[in-house]
Every structure is written in C-alpha cells, then in structure tokens.
C-alpha positions as CSV (number, residue, x, y, z in Angstrom):
1,X,-49.8,16.4,61.9
2,X,-51.3,18.6,59.3
3,X,-48.0,20.7,59.0
4,X,-46.0,17.5,58.7
5,X,-48.3,16.3,56.0
6,X,-48.0,19.5,54.2
7,X,-44.3,19.5,54.5
8,X,-44.0,15.9,53.4
9,X,-46.4,16.7,50.5
10,X,-44.5,19.7,49.1
11,X,-40.9,18.7,49.6
12,X,-41.0,16.1,46.8
13,X,-42.5,18.6,44.5
14,X,-39.8,21.2,45.2
15,X,-37.1,18.6,44.7
16,X,-38.7,17.4,41.5
17,X,-38.9,21.0,40.1
18,X,-35.2,21.5,40.9
19,X,-34.0,18.3,39.1
20,X,-36.6,18.3,36.3
21,X,-37.7,21.8,35.0
22,X,-39.9,20.3,32.4
23,X,-40.6,17.4,30.2
24,X,-38.0,16.7,27.5
25,X,-38.8,16.9,23.8
26,X,-39.8,13.6,22.2
27,X,-36.4,13.6,20.4
28,X,-34.7,13.5,23.8
29,X,-37.3,11.3,25.6
30,X,-34.8,8.6,26.0
31,X,-32.8,10.9,28.3
32,X,-35.7,11.4,30.8
33,X,-34.8,10.8,34.4
34,X,-32.5,12.4,36.9
35,X,-29.8,9.9,36.2
36,X,-29.3,11.2,32.7
37,X,-28.9,14.9,33.4
38,X,-25.2,14.8,33.3
39,X,-25.3,13.6,29.7
40,X,-26.3,17.1,28.7
41,X,-25.5,19.4,31.7
42,X,-22.4,20.0,33.6
43,X,-22.4,18.1,36.9
44,X,-24.7,19.8,39.5
45,X,-25.0,22.8,37.1
46,X,-27.6,24.3,34.8
47,X,-25.1,25.0,32.0
48,X,-24.8,22.5,29.2
49,X,-21.8,20.3,28.9
50,X,-20.1,19.0,25.8
51,X,-22.6,16.2,25.7
52,X,-24.6,17.8,22.9
53,X,-21.8,17.6,20.4
54,X,-20.5,14.3,21.8
55,X,-23.9,12.8,20.9
56,X,-24.4,14.8,17.7
57,X,-21.0,13.6,16.3
58,X,-21.5,14.8,12.7
59,X,-21.9,18.3,14.1
60,X,-18.8,17.9,16.3
61,X,-16.8,17.1,13.2
62,X,-17.8,20.4,11.6
63,X,-17.1,22.4,14.7
64,X,-13.7,20.9,15.0
65,X,-13.1,21.5,11.3
66,X,-14.4,25.1,11.8
67,X,-16.8,24.9,8.9
68,X,-20.5,25.6,8.7
69,X,-22.9,27.6,10.8
70,X,-21.8,26.0,14.1
71,X,-18.1,26.6,13.6
72,X,-18.0,29.4,16.1
73,X,-20.6,28.0,18.5
74,X,-19.1,25.0,20.2
75,X,-20.7,25.7,23.6
76,X,-23.7,27.7,22.6
77,X,-26.2,25.0,21.8
78,X,-28.8,26.2,24.3
79,X,-29.2,29.6,22.7
80,X,-31.0,28.0,19.7
81,X,-31.8,24.5,21.0
82,X,-33.6,24.6,24.4
83,X,-35.4,21.7,25.9
84,X,-37.6,20.8,28.8
85,X,-40.4,22.6,27.0
86,X,-42.7,19.7,26.5
87,X,-42.8,16.5,24.4
88,X,-43.9,18.2,21.2
89,X,-41.6,21.1,21.4
90,X,-39.2,21.5,18.4
91,X,-35.6,21.9,19.4
92,X,-34.7,24.5,16.8
93,X,-35.3,28.2,17.5
94,X,-34.9,30.8,14.7
95,X,-34.1,34.2,16.2
96,X,-34.7,36.0,12.9
97,X,-37.3,33.6,11.4
98,X,-36.2,30.9,9.1
99,X,-37.0,33.0,6.0
100,X,-34.8,35.8,7.1
101,X,-31.9,33.5,8.0
102,X,-28.5,34.9,6.9
103,X,-27.1,32.1,4.9
104,X,-23.7,33.8,4.7
105,X,-23.2,32.6,8.3
106,X,-23.0,29.0,7.1
107,X,-20.0,29.8,4.9
108,X,-22.0,29.1,1.7
109,X,-23.1,32.5,0.3
110,X,-26.3,32.4,-1.7
111,X,-26.1,34.3,-5.0
112,X,-28.2,34.8,-8.1
113,X,-31.3,32.7,-8.2
114,X,-30.3,30.8,-5.1
115,X,-31.3,33.8,-3.0
116,X,-34.9,33.4,-4.0
117,X,-35.3,29.7,-3.3
118,X,-37.2,28.3,-0.3
119,X,-35.0,26.5,2.1
120,X,-36.7,23.2,1.5
121,X,-35.9,23.4,-2.2
122,X,-32.3,22.5,-1.3
123,X,-32.5,21.1,2.2
124,X,-34.2,17.8,1.4
125,X,-33.3,14.3,2.3
126,X,-32.5,13.4,-1.3
127,X,-29.8,16.0,-1.4
128,X,-28.0,14.9,1.7
129,X,-24.7,13.3,0.6
130,X,-22.4,13.4,3.7
131,X,-21.9,9.9,5.0
132,X,-21.5,11.0,8.6
133,X,-25.0,12.5,8.6
134,X,-26.6,9.6,6.8
135,X,-24.9,7.1,9.2
136,X,-26.0,9.1,12.3
137,X,-29.6,9.2,10.9
138,X,-29.6,5.5,10.4
139,X,-28.5,4.9,14.0
140,X,-31.4,7.0,15.2
141,X,-34.0,5.7,12.8
142,X,-36.9,6.2,15.1
143,X,-37.1,9.7,13.8
144,X,-37.1,11.1,10.3
145,X,-33.9,12.9,10.9
146,X,-32.9,13.4,7.2
147,X,-36.2,15.2,6.7
148,X,-35.4,17.7,9.5
149,X,-31.7,18.4,9.4
150,X,-30.1,21.2,7.5
151,X,-26.7,19.5,7.5
152,X,-25.3,17.0,5.0
153,X,-25.5,19.0,1.8
154,X,-22.4,19.3,-0.4
155,X,-21.3,22.6,-1.9
156,X,-21.0,21.2,-5.3
157,X,-23.7,21.9,-7.9
158,X,-24.4,18.2,-8.4
159,X,-25.5,18.0,-4.8
160,X,-28.8,19.6,-5.9
161,X,-28.7,19.7,-9.7
162,X,-28.6,16.8,-12.1
163,X,-25.5,16.5,-14.2
164,X,-27.3,16.7,-17.6
165,X,-23.9,16.6,-19.4
166,X,-23.5,13.0,-18.4
167,X,-19.9,13.4,-17.2
168,X,-18.8,14.9,-20.5
169,X,-17.1,17.7,-18.6
170,X,-15.9,18.1,-15.0
171,X,-18.2,18.7,-12.1
172,X,-16.9,22.2,-11.7
173,X,-20.1,23.7,-13.1
174,X,-19.0,27.2,-12.1
175,X,-16.3,27.1,-14.8
176,X,-19.1,27.6,-17.3
177,X,-22.3,28.5,-15.4
178,X,-23.3,31.1,-12.8
179,X,-26.2,31.2,-10.4
180,X,-28.0,34.2,-12.1
181,X,-28.8,32.3,-15.3
182,X,-27.2,29.0,-16.3
183,X,-28.0,29.7,-20.0
184,X,-25.6,32.6,-20.0
185,X,-22.8,29.9,-20.3
186,X,-23.6,29.8,-24.0
187,X,-22.7,33.5,-24.6
188,X,-20.2,33.9,-21.8
189,X,-18.1,30.8,-22.1
190,X,-14.5,31.5,-22.9
191,X,-13.7,29.0,-25.6
192,X,-10.0,29.8,-25.2
193,X,-10.2,27.5,-22.1
194,X,-11.0,24.6,-24.5
195,X,-8.5,22.6,-26.5
196,X,-9.9,24.1,-29.7
197,X,-9.5,27.9,-29.9
198,X,-12.0,29.8,-31.9
199,X,-10.6,32.2,-34.5
200,X,-12.0,34.1,-37.5
201,X,-15.5,33.2,-38.6
202,X,-15.6,30.4,-36.1
203,X,-16.3,33.0,-33.4
204,X,-19.6,33.8,-35.2
205,X,-20.9,30.2,-35.5
206,X,-23.8,29.2,-33.3
207,X,-22.6,26.7,-30.7
208,X,-25.1,24.1,-31.7
209,X,-23.6,24.0,-35.2
210,X,-20.5,22.3,-33.7
211,X,-22.1,20.9,-30.6
212,X,-25.2,19.1,-31.8
213,X,-27.9,18.0,-29.4
214,X,-27.8,14.4,-28.3
215,X,-31.1,13.0,-29.5
216,X,-30.9,10.1,-27.1
217,X,-30.8,12.4,-24.1
218,X,-34.2,13.5,-22.7
219,X,-32.9,17.1,-22.1
220,X,-31.5,17.3,-25.7
221,X,-28.1,18.2,-24.2
222,X,-25.4,19.4,-26.5
223,X,-22.4,17.2,-27.1
224,X,-19.4,18.9,-25.5
225,X,-16.6,16.4,-25.7
226,X,-15.5,13.5,-27.9
227,X,-15.7,15.6,-31.1
228,X,-13.1,15.4,-33.8
229,X,-11.4,18.6,-34.6
230,X,-7.9,17.6,-35.6
231,X,-8.6,18.7,-39.2
232,X,-11.1,20.9,-41.0
233,X,-12.9,18.0,-42.7
234,X,-14.1,16.8,-39.3
235,X,-16.8,19.5,-39.6
236,X,-16.5,20.8,-43.1
237,X,-17.1,18.9,-46.4
238,X,-13.8,18.5,-48.3
239,X,-14.5,20.5,-51.4
240,X,-11.4,19.0,-53.0
241,X,-12.3,15.4,-52.2
242,X,-8.9,14.6,-50.7
243,X,-6.9,16.0,-53.6
244,X,-4.8,18.2,-51.4
245,X,-4.8,16.1,-48.3
246,X,-6.2,17.3,-45.0
247,X,-4.0,20.4,-44.3
248,X,-6.5,23.0,-45.3
249,X,-4.6,25.7,-43.4
250,X,-2.0,25.6,-46.2
251,X,-4.2,27.7,-48.4
252,X,-7.2,28.8,-46.2
253,X,-7.8,30.8,-43.1
254,X,-10.7,30.9,-40.7
255,X,-11.5,34.5,-41.6
256,X,-13.1,33.6,-45.0
257,X,-12.2,30.3,-46.6
258,X,-13.2,31.6,-50.0
259,X,-11.8,35.1,-50.1
260,X,-9.0,35.2,-47.5
261,X,-6.7,32.8,-49.1
262,X,-3.0,32.5,-48.3
263,X,-0.5,33.2,-51.0
264,X,0.0,29.9,-52.8
265,X,3.2,29.4,-54.7
266,X,2.1,27.7,-57.9
267,X,5.7,27.5,-59.0
268,X,6.1,24.6,-56.6
269,X,3.6,22.6,-58.5
270,X,4.1,20.6,-61.7
271,X,2.5,23.5,-63.7
272,X,4.1,26.9,-62.8
273,X,1.9,29.8,-63.8
274,X,3.3,32.4,-66.2
275,X,1.9,35.2,-68.3
276,X,-1.8,35.9,-68.0
277,X,-2.2,32.6,-66.1
278,X,-0.8,34.4,-63.0
279,X,-3.9,36.7,-62.9
280,X,-6.5,34.0,-63.3
281,X,-8.7,33.2,-60.3
282,X,-8.0,29.8,-58.8
283,X,-11.5,28.5,-59.3
284,X,-11.4,29.3,-63.0
285,X,-9.2,26.3,-63.4
286,X,-9.9,24.4,-60.2
287,X,-13.6,24.0,-60.7
288,X,-16.0,21.9,-58.7
289,X,-16.3,19.4,-61.5
290,X,-12.6,18.6,-60.9
291,X,-13.2,17.9,-57.2
292,X,-11.3,14.7,-56.3
293,X,-8.6,15.2,-58.9
294,X,-6.5,17.9,-60.4
295,X,-7.4,19.5,-63.7
296,X,-5.4,18.2,-66.7
297,X,-3.0,20.7,-68.3
298,X,-1.4,18.7,-71.1
299,X,-3.0,20.8,-73.7
300,X,-4.6,24.2,-73.9
301,X,-8.1,23.1,-74.8
302,X,-8.4,21.4,-71.4
303,X,-9.3,24.8,-70.0
304,X,-9.8,27.0,-73.1
305,X,-12.6,26.7,-75.6
306,X,-11.6,25.8,-79.1
307,X,-12.5,29.0,-80.9
308,X,-11.4,27.4,-84.2
309,X,-14.0,24.7,-83.9
310,X,-11.7,21.6,-84.5
311,X,-10.1,23.1,-87.6
312,X,-6.8,21.8,-86.2
313,X,-8.2,18.5,-84.9
314,X,-6.2,16.5,-87.5
315,X,-2.9,17.9,-86.2
316,X,-0.8,15.6,-84.2
317,X,-0.5,18.1,-81.4
318,X,-4.0,17.2,-80.2
319,X,-5.1,20.7,-79.2
320,X,-1.8,22.3,-78.5
321,X,-2.2,26.1,-79.2
322,X,1.4,27.0,-78.7
323,X,2.4,27.0,-82.4
324,X,0.3,30.2,-82.7
325,X,-0.4,31.5,-79.2
326,X,1.4,31.9,-75.9
327,X,0.4,32.6,-72.3
328,X,0.9,36.4,-72.7
329,X,-2.3,36.6,-74.8
330,X,-4.2,35.1,-77.7
331,X,-3.6,38.2,-79.8
332,X,-1.4,38.8,-81.6
333,X,-0.9,35.3,-82.9
334,X,2.7,34.1,-82.9
335,X,2.4,32.3,-86.2
336,X,4.9,33.6,-88.8
337,X,5.3,33.4,-92.6
338,X,8.2,31.1,-92.1
339,X,6.1,28.8,-90.1
340,X,3.6,28.9,-92.9
341,X,6.1,27.1,-95.0
342,X,5.6,24.0,-92.8
343,X,1.9,24.1,-93.4
344,X,0.1,22.1,-96.2
345,X,0.0,25.3,-98.4
346,X,3.5,26.8,-98.6
347,X,3.5,30.4,-99.6
348,X,5.6,31.6,-102.6
349,X,5.4,34.2,-105.3
350,X,2.7,36.8,-105.0
351,X,1.2,34.8,-102.1
352,X,3.9,36.1,-99.9
353,X,2.6,39.6,-100.2
354,X,-1.1,38.8,-99.6
355,X,-2.5,39.9,-96.1
356,X,-3.5,36.9,-93.9
357,X,-7.1,38.0,-93.8
358,X,-7.5,37.9,-97.6
359,X,-7.4,34.1,-97.4
360,X,-8.3,33.6,-93.8
361,X,-11.8,35.1,-93.9
362,X,-14.7,34.7,-91.5
363,X,-17.0,31.6,-92.0
364,X,-19.7,29.8,-90.1
365,X,-18.7,26.2,-89.0
366,X,-22.1,25.9,-87.3
367,X,-25.3,27.8,-87.5
368,X,-25.0,31.0,-85.5
369,X,-21.3,30.7,-85.0
370,X,-18.7,32.7,-86.8
371,X,-14.9,32.2,-86.7
372,X,-11.9,32.6,-89.0
373,X,-11.2,29.9,-91.5
374,X,-7.7,28.4,-91.3
375,X,-8.0,25.1,-92.9
376,X,-9.7,23.7,-96.1
377,X,-10.5,20.3,-97.3
378,X,-8.4,21.0,-100.4
379,X,-6.0,23.7,-101.3
380,X,-6.7,24.1,-105.1
381,X,-6.4,27.6,-106.5
382,X,-10.2,28.0,-107.1
383,X,-10.7,27.9,-103.3
384,X,-9.5,31.5,-103.3
385,X,-9.4,32.4,-107.0
386,X,-12.4,32.6,-109.4
387,X,-12.2,30.1,-112.3
388,X,-12.3,32.5,-115.2
389,X,-12.0,29.5,-117.6
390,X,-15.6,28.3,-117.0
391,X,-14.4,24.9,-115.8
392,X,-12.9,24.0,-119.2
393,X,-10.0,22.1,-117.7
394,X,-11.8,19.9,-115.3
395,X,-11.5,16.8,-117.5
396,X,-8.1,17.1,-119.0
397,X,-6.3,18.9,-116.2
398,X,-8.6,18.6,-113.2
399,X,-8.7,22.4,-113.0
400,X,-5.2,22.5,-111.7
401,X,-4.2,26.0,-112.3
402,X,-0.5,25.3,-111.7
403,X,-0.4,23.5,-115.0
404,X,-0.3,26.8,-116.8
405,X,0.2,29.5,-114.1
406,X,2.8,30.4,-111.5
407,X,2.2,32.1,-108.2
408,X,4.3,35.2,-109.1
409,X,2.0,36.4,-111.9
410,X,-1.1,34.9,-113.6
411,X,-0.2,36.3,-117.0
412,X,3.1,34.5,-116.9
413,X,1.8,31.3,-118.5
414,X,4.0,28.2,-118.5
415,X,1.6,25.9,-120.5
416,X,3.5,23.3,-122.6
417,X,1.4,22.8,-125.7
418,X,3.4,19.9,-126.7
419,X,2.0,17.9,-123.9
420,X,-1.6,18.7,-124.9
421,X,-3.7,16.7,-127.2
422,X,-2.7,19.1,-130.0
423,X,1.1,19.4,-130.1
424,X,2.3,22.4,-132.0
425,X,4.8,22.0,-134.9
426,X,6.0,24.0,-137.8
427,X,4.8,27.6,-138.0
428,X,2.1,26.8,-135.5
429,X,4.7,27.2,-132.9
430,X,4.9,31.0,-133.6
431,X,1.2,31.7,-133.7
432,X,-0.1,33.8,-130.8
433,X,-2.4,32.0,-128.4
434,X,-5.3,34.4,-129.0
435,X,-5.2,33.8,-132.7
436,X,-6.6,30.3,-132.0
437,X,-8.2,30.8,-128.6
438,X,-10.8,33.5,-129.2
439,X,-12.9,35.4,-126.7
440,X,-16.5,34.3,-126.3
441,X,-19.5,35.5,-124.5
442,X,-21.9,33.7,-122.1
443,X,-24.5,34.7,-119.6
444,X,-21.8,35.7,-117.2
445,X,-19.6,37.6,-119.6
446,X,-16.6,37.1,-121.9
447,X,-14.1,34.3,-121.5
448,X,-11.3,32.7,-123.6
449,X,-12.2,29.4,-125.3
450,X,-9.6,26.7,-124.8
451,X,-11.5,23.5,-124.8
452,X,-12.9,22.4,-127.2
453,X,-11.2,24.2,-130.1
454,X,-11.2,23.6,-133.9
455,X,-8.4,21.2,-135.0
456,X,-9.1,20.8,-138.7
457,X,-7.0,23.0,-141.0
458,X,-10.1,24.3,-142.7
459,X,-11.4,25.5,-139.3
460,X,-8.6,28.1,-139.3
461,X,-7.2,28.2,-142.8
462,X,-8.8,29.1,-146.3
463,X,-7.7,27.5,-149.6
464,X,-6.1,30.8,-150.6
465,X,-4.0,30.8,-147.6
466,X,-2.8,27.3,-148.3
467,X,-1.6,28.2,-151.9
468,X,0.4,31.1,-150.5
C-alpha cells in the first residue's frame, strides 16, 4: 500500500514536470496550461514553432521583409527569449549586455554623436511611429508594450528630432547635416545645390545676412525658403532708385559691385562720351545726389563749376561753355579773334595787336576768389585806358574818347571843331591846337587844357596884333 501510494504520489509530479518545465512569464501568463503548449512549441516537441512570429505579427513583417535585427533569425527566438523561468522573468536576454549591443546588426549603423547616446534616448514610446507596432500594443494594452519594445522607430531624423525648420525644407536632414555636429551644416553646406548659386563676394557673406532668424520661432531658426532673389534689390538697396531698372548685372558683378564694373558702352546712351569725358570716373557725374534720376547734361555747368563766376550769365546760351572750350580740355581756349568780332566790343585798329591778358586781367568777383575778367558793365575807353584829360569831357562829350580818337593811333585826332561850342573860322582854322590848348600842371602832373578855354579875342590877341 505504501509503494502504491508513493507511486501514485510521484507519477503526477513527473508528468507535470514533463509538460510544464516552469511557470511562464507574466507576459505569457495567458498561455499557461498544457492545452496551450502547441501555440509556441512544435507538437510533442521542445523546439519552438512559428507561433512566436505568428503572434508577434509586427516582427513577422520585418522578418519577411528581411529588415531589422531579426531579419536572419526567423526560427531562433528561444536563443534570446526563453520562458518558463518564473512570472517576473523578463523575456529579453542580452548576450553582450545591452550597452555593448552592436547596433550595426539592426541595419541602422550608429555614427557620430549617435554612438554615445543611451538606448533609451531614442527607444522611447514617443518616438515609435510604425502603425503595426502601435496597433499591436493597443491590442495588448494590459502591458506597457511601447515602453519596452525596441521596434517601431523610423530611420528618418524626424523620428527622434523635432523639425525646427517648420517644413521649409525636405525631411532629408542628411542633405545638410551629419551626426557628428549638426552645426557644421552652416560651413559645409554646398550652396550650389540651392536655386541661388553663390559667386564672388556672396561666398564670404555670413549665412544669417541672407537667412535672417525667424523671431516668431522659439529656436530662432533661420529662414531658408520663401526668400526673393530674382533681382539684386531683393537684398540690396537700389542705389540708383530705379533709374536703371532691376538688371544690376548689366554693369555690376558679384566680385565687387563698386570696383569690378563691366565695360559700359556710354555711346549707346543719349550722351556719348568724348575727349576727357572718357576718362572720368562714373560716380563723378552719377553722384548719390542724382539717385532716382539721371544727371542733366544740357549745359556744361550742370557738372562743372563756373570758374568765371556768372560773367556770362547774361548770355542766351545759359551756361554753354562750348564757344570757348571743348571736351579735350579747358586750356587752351577755343575763342578766336574772329569770334571776338561777335562780342559787344569788336576789335579793330591797334586793339587787334593787344595780347588778351592785357585787357583780360585777374580780378576778385568775391572776397578771397580770383579769376580772369571777361566782361564789364560798360566798354568805354577809360575802362582800360587812363583819362589823361582829367575828366574835362564828361559834360560835353560824356568822356567818349572816340569823339576825337581812333583805335589805330591816339595821336591821330579826328576832332571836328566845327561841332564844338567854338566853331573855327577864318585864320583860326590854321592855328595849331597847342597854340590855344596849353599845357598845365596839377597835383598829378601836366595835362592839356581843353575845357574851359578862353574865348574872348583879348584872351589870346593884343591890340598890336589886331592892327597888324
């Protein structure tokens, strides 16, 4: 009886040990019982069946697609995931320790700063994006599966990183950034990949000069798209205020917009350049004060200072210097003696032989300014010639020298005494001028007395002379 009792007592224990080697993990607790063995094991065998991947369908999809860590392990679940080790046993075994796991085996190679990250920095529930993983976790909501799984992450940067560019550019972050230092994109970015190629001085410009920080963004992210660059004025102030349109490249280059100017054919404009004008710097005429319109060129003093200080202001040409000068140089002047005959004072007689500077002498139109005189308020002789007659003819002849003199010779007197207040008649007609018009002295020196002179006979003749 005792033997039977012992037999009957131990037989169930032996049978139980054969069919249930140990308690299942809490994650598989719903599979407890001999009737569920075939869901994981091959029938009547210890080896695992395909039941693991049939249940874990998201993993089956990856194995079939031959991606991820399990791509080459379709039937090797038990090597890392053993069970029957108790209720609280975790089903994941790390042969090399989780911190020494070779991430290359997953097909996603860690580079740069990714190599130093803790697993949990990337493998968090918030980063899981694959719908199959999320749906499977929702179906088994009794466990916090998304907090435990290493599946479900996408290989795109935005899977873990926030797209601070707010969809300004594509999600292909690697086209600009690398994993060693994302700030290197600033210096390493190949702008030739963009629609606007950098040339000349543009290559030296700080990125933020063209890509301003968006102040309404918490990260102060640069603006990368939506910028106007179809013409230079999109970034640069139009110095010319629209005078020459928007085609700046007609004259300028990106090397140096001030110095590296393209050859401009001024002959195609309304004012072709000739003479010394061809060597003048552009900004000598096209000054900032003219921004917005073209400089006027209808007369010389639009650009040139009037060195004659308005002596010719009364002329009808309104500042036209061409009667005397041309574009080949101010000196020598082109004004000729024949042109002088068209002036207010026509040259004749001895005036023709007089050097220009004998009449056109320096004078001061304003204090501290000296120039050459070319015009006078009047052209009477005493402007140039000294009045040796002591102003005797101011009343009767208005000091008009031409009443008596010619320009060929002063001593060639043409005075008509018959038109004077003392007409000559009789023998008076043969009397020499200096017999009546005697030399006198004053504080300056000697001069000839013409007005007034004696008119009574006794003033010149004696009684004896009258009898004779």
